[in-house]
C-alpha positions in Angstrom: 134.8 79.2 163.2 137.1 81.9 161.8 137.1 84.0 158.8 139.8 84.4 156.6 140.9 87.9 155.4 141.1 87.4 152.2 137.6 86.4 151.8 136.6 89.7 153.7 139.3 91.5 151.4 138.2 90.4 147.7 134.7 91.6 148.7 134.0 95.2 146.5 132.0 97.9 148.5 128.8 98.1 147.5 129.9 101.5 145.7 132.4 100.0 143.6 130.6 97.6 142.3 128.0 100.7 141.6 130.4 102.4 139.6 131.5 99.3 137.9 127.8 98.7 136.5 127.9 102.3 135.8 131.0 102.2 133.0 129.2 99.3 132.1 126.3 100.5 131.1 127.6 103.5 129.7 130.1 102.1 127.0 127.2 99.5 126.6 124.6 102.0 125.2 127.4 104.3 124.4 125.9 107.3 126.4 128.1 109.2 129.1 128.5 107.8 132.7 126.7 111.1 134.0 123.3 110.4 132.0 123.2 107.1 133.6 123.8 108.6 137.3 120.9 110.6 136.3 118.8 107.7 134.7 119.5 106.1 138.3 118.4 109.0 140.2 115.5 109.5 138.4 114.0 105.8 138.1 114.9 105.4 141.5 116.6 102.4 141.3 119.7 101.1 140.5 119.2 97.7 139.5 120.0 97.2 136.1 117.7 96.2 134.5 115.2 99.3 135.1 118.1 101.5 134.2 118.5 99.5 131.0 114.6 99.7 130.2 114.7 103.3 130.6 118.0 104.3 128.1 116.1 101.9 125.8 113.1 104.0 125.8 115.1 107.2 125.6 116.5 105.9 122.7 113.6 105.5 121.2 112.2 109.4 121.7 114.9 110.5 119.6 
């Protein structure tokens, strides 16, 4: 079996997907991408659900 080059090229690298998620969350919750990166670093997980919960907690404290 041989793999096609198009399939391998279409897959985005994990770093690009992470940056897309950061940009999406920043826009959705109206915070800067730097804040989203800081939350990811502090929580220790880049899972979208965990980051969203932490953003909601932070907004509730304000």
